[in-house]
C-alpha positions in Angstrom: 127.5 45.6 108.7 125.9 49.4 107.5 125.6 51.2 104.3 123.4 54.0 102.7 119.6 54.2 102.5 119.9 54.7 98.7 122.7 51.4 98.7 119.2 50.2 100.2 116.8 51.2 97.1 119.4 50.3 95.0 119.8 46.4 96.2 116.5 45.8 98.1 115.8 42.6 96.8 119.4 41.5 97.3 118.9 42.8 100.7 116.1 41.0 101.5 117.6 37.5 100.2 120.2 38.2 102.4 118.0 37.4 105.1 117.5 34.1 104.6 114.4 33.8 102.4 112.6 31.7 100.1 114.1 31.3 96.7 110.5 30.8 95.2 109.9 33.9 96.0 112.1 35.1 92.6 109.6 32.3 90.5 107.2 34.7 91.3 106.1 38.1 89.5 104.1 39.5 92.6 107.5 39.7 94.3 108.1 42.7 92.6 104.7 44.1 93.9 106.0 43.4 97.4 109.5 44.8 97.0 107.6 48.0 95.7 105.0 48.3 98.3 108.2 48.5 101.0 110.6 51.0 98.3 107.2 53.2 98.6 107.3 53.5 102.0 110.7 55.1 101.6 110.4 57.3 98.4 107.2 58.5 100.8 110.4 59.6 103.3 111.4 62.5 100.7 114.9 62.1 101.6 116.4 63.4 98.6 120.2 63.5 99.2 119.8 62.6 102.6 119.5 58.9 101.3 123.4 59.2 100.7 124.5 59.9 104.4 121.8 58.1 106.5 123.1 55.0 108.1 121.2 52.0 107.4 121.8 48.7 109.7 121.8 44.8 109.2 122.0 42.9 112.9 121.0 39.2 113.8 118.5 39.0 110.6 117.2 42.4 110.9 116.9 46.0 108.6 116.4 49.1 110.1 117.0 52.8 110.1 116.1 56.3 111.9 115.8 59.3 109.9 114.0 63.2 111.0 113.3 65.2 108.4 113.8 68.9 108.4 110.4 69.6 109.1 111.3 67.6 112.3 108.9 64.1 111.1 110.6 61.2 112.8 110.6 58.0 110.5 112.1 54.6 111.8 112.0 51.3 109.5 112.8 48.6 109.9 112.8 44.8 107.7 112.6 41.2 108.7 112.4 37.5 108.4 111.4 35.1 110.8 111.1 32.4 108.7 112.1 31.7 104.9 108.2 31.7 103.9 107.7 35.5 104.9 109.4 38.9 105.6 108.2 42.0 106.4 108.7 45.9 106.8 107.1 48.7 109.7 107.6 52.2 109.0 107.4 54.7 112.2 106.3 58.4 111.5 105.9 60.0 113.9 104.5 63.8 113.5 106.7 67.1 114.8 103.6 67.9 117.8 102.0 71.1 117.1 99.9 73.4 119.1 95.8 73.4 118.6 93.6 76.8 118.9 92.7 75.2 122.2 95.9 75.0 123.4 97.1 71.2 123.2 100.5 69.7 122.2 99.0 67.6 119.5 100.7 64.9 118.6 100.2 62.0 116.0 102.1 58.9 115.0 101.4 56.9 112.0 102.2 52.7 111.2 102.3 50.9 108.3 103.2 46.7 108.1 103.8 45.4 104.7 103.7 41.5 104.9 104.6 39.1 102.3 104.0 35.7 103.0 104.6 33.0 99.8 103.2 29.0 100.2 103.7 26.1 99.0 102.5 26.3 95.7 104.1 29.7 95.1 101.4 31.6 96.0 101.6 35.2 97.3 100.1 36.4 99.9 101.2 40.5 100.2 98.9 41.8 104.3 99.4 45.8 104.1 98.0 46.8 108.0 97.8 50.3 109.0 97.7 52.6 112.4 97.3 56.2 113.5 97.5 57.4 117.1 97.1 60.9 118.4 95.9 63.0 121.9 93.5 64.6 120.5 90.6 65.4 123.2 92.2 62.4 125.4 93.0 61.9 129.4 96.3 61.3 130.7 97.4 57.7 129.4 94.8 57.3 126.5 95.1 58.1 122.9 93.0 57.6 119.4 93.6 54.9 117.2 92.5 54.4 114.2 93.5 51.0 111.4 92.7 49.2 108.6 93.8 46.4 107.0 94.5 45.0 103.0 95.3 41.6 102.1 96.1 40.5 98.1 96.3 37.1 96.6 98.5 36.8 93.7 98.2 33.3 91.9 101.8 31.7 91.0 101.7 33.6 88.3 101.5 36.7 89.2 98.1 37.6 88.7 95.9 39.6 91.7 92.9 37.1 92.5 91.8 38.9 95.3 91.7 41.5 97.1 90.4 42.9 100.4 90.0 45.4 102.2 89.1 46.4 105.9 88.3 49.5 108.1 87.5 49.8 112.0 86.5 52.9 113.7 88.3 54.9 115.7 88.8 53.0 119.5 90.5 54.4 122.1 93.7 52.8 123.8 94.7 53.1 127.4 97.6 54.1 127.1 99.7 57.1 127.2 101.1 58.4 123.5 104.7 58.4 124.6 104.4 55.1 125.5 101.7 53.2 123.3 104.0 50.2 121.2 103.8 49.1 118.0 102.5 46.0 118.6 99.1 47.9 120.3 98.8 49.8 117.5 99.2 46.7 115.2 96.3 44.7 117.1 93.6 45.1 115.4 94.4 45.5 111.8 96.7 41.8 112.6 93.6 40.2 113.6 91.6 41.4 110.5 91.9 38.4 108.3 91.6 34.7 108.5 89.2 34.5 112.0 91.2 36.9 113.6 89.4 38.3 117.0 88.5 41.6 114.8 87.8 39.8 111.5 84.1 40.8 111.9 84.0 43.6 113.7 85.3 46.2 111.0 83.1 49.2 110.6 83.7 49.2 105.8 85.3 46.2 104.4 85.2 45.7 100.3 86.1 42.0 98.8 87.1 41.8 95.3 87.2 38.1 93.5 88.4 38.1 90.0 85.9 36.6 87.8 87.6 36.4 84.4 89.9 38.1 82.9 89.1 41.7 83.0 85.9 41.6 85.3 85.9 40.8 89.5 83.2 40.4 91.6 82.7 43.1 93.9 80.9 42.9 98.0 81.3 45.8 100.1 79.8 47.1 103.6 79.5 50.5 104.8 77.6 49.8 108.8 78.0 53.1 109.3 76.1 55.0 106.8 74.2 51.3 106.1 75.7 50.5 102.8 75.7 46.8 100.9 77.0 46.5 97.3 77.0 43.0 95.8 77.7 42.8 92.0 80.1 42.0 88.8 82.2 44.6 87.3 84.6 45.4 84.7 88.2 46.3 85.6 90.2 49.3 85.6 93.0 48.7 82.5 95.1 52.0 82.6 97.8 49.8 84.2 96.6 46.7 82.7 95.1 43.3 84.1 97.9 42.6 86.2 95.9 44.1 89.8 92.3 43.9 90.7 91.9 47.5 90.2 88.1 49.1 90.3 87.4 51.8 87.9 87.5 55.2 89.2 84.2 58.2 88.7 81.2 59.5 90.6 79.7 56.3 91.5 81.0 53.3 93.3 78.1 51.3 93.5 77.4 51.6 89.3 73.4 49.8 89.4 72.8 49.4 85.6 75.8 47.2 84.6 76.2 45.4 81.6 79.3 43.4 79.9 79.4 42.0 76.7 81.4 39.2 75.7 84.9 40.1 73.8 85.8 39.1 70.9 89.4 37.1 70.9 90.9 39.4 68.7 90.0 42.5 71.7 91.1 39.4 74.1 94.4 39.0 72.8 95.5 42.6 72.5 94.3 42.4 76.4 96.3 39.8 77.1 99.5 41.6 74.9 99.6 44.6 76.9 101.5 43.0 80.2 105.3 43.0 79.4 105.9 39.7 81.7 105.7 36.4 80.3 104.7 34.5 83.3 101.7 37.2 84.2 100.2 37.0 80.5 100.2 33.1 81.0 98.4 33.6 84.3 95.8 36.2 82.5 95.2 33.6 80.0 93.8 31.2 82.2 90.7 33.5 83.5 90.5 34.2 79.6 89.2 31.3 79.0 84.8 31.9 77.9 85.2 35.5 77.8 84.1 35.2 74.3 80.8 34.1 75.6 80.9 35.3 79.2 77.8 37.8 79.5 76.8 40.1 82.7 73.4 42.0 83.2 73.4 43.6 86.6 69.9 43.3 86.5 69.7 39.6 86.1 72.1 38.9 88.5 69.8 36.9 91.4 72.8 38.2 93.8 72.5 42.2 93.1 72.5 44.2 96.2 72.8 47.7 95.8 71.1 49.3 99.8 71.4 52.4 100.9 72.4 54.1 98.3 69.7 56.2 97.6 69.3 56.8 101.0 72.4 58.6 101.5 72.5 60.1 97.9 69.2 61.9 99.4 69.8 63.0 102.9 73.5 64.4 101.3 71.0 66.8 99.3 
């Protein structure tokens, strides 16, 4: 079976269900988030009108296509499902080689893997694995490898309950750039969670867990800079409260945090901003007790803020 990339985008959910995934995915609003992440990978290719002529092939439970942009960037994308409870998308992006100032031909390749799984209770987990390799200042048969991974958990109502991000230091792969396999590039991020071999070998880690409707606990660590942070913060509400999103600002590690109780009317206003009734129901369960909830970082015995002031003084 074959069709255009445009048709894939327009019927993405239908095409993925055609791979044989469990119908329970449709019952969780977070399924839309999984589709949005895959669609975003396609849109980032900036195909424009080319999406009408680039052919997508579907064979033996796998959807795939290749495309080279006018700038010489080579793309390869596949969507597959090995069992009804999960599906994955892998996009490979290889930049057009260029010459460095010292006369070396520089090559760079990026891989993004999106994995969606659902358990018996309807909880959806979305995992993103990222990897980049280049041959900068590498000898023959070697290449640099930078990796990261993120995992997001959604309740059966489609509310994000936890979110974890890990960044790993750059390693040297003992493989030639042109022969490096996707499995080698993704080896570290695929081992980042669930007590994999690299689960505790990260350079940076941020773990967020929702406490109330509009608050989350943040545990962050940067081993290279010596930063440790542990506090409860208010979430960014610009796009609602379905996801756990940290507020922007100049200081990602605030010290003086005070979160006051909310009135019933304030809570209802937050929940009613959510257009999906199932998600709103899920948010309401996190709103229980919010009228009496109070947090002050100065009274939090588990509050940690280490290495931030030292880093600021060094940067002056």
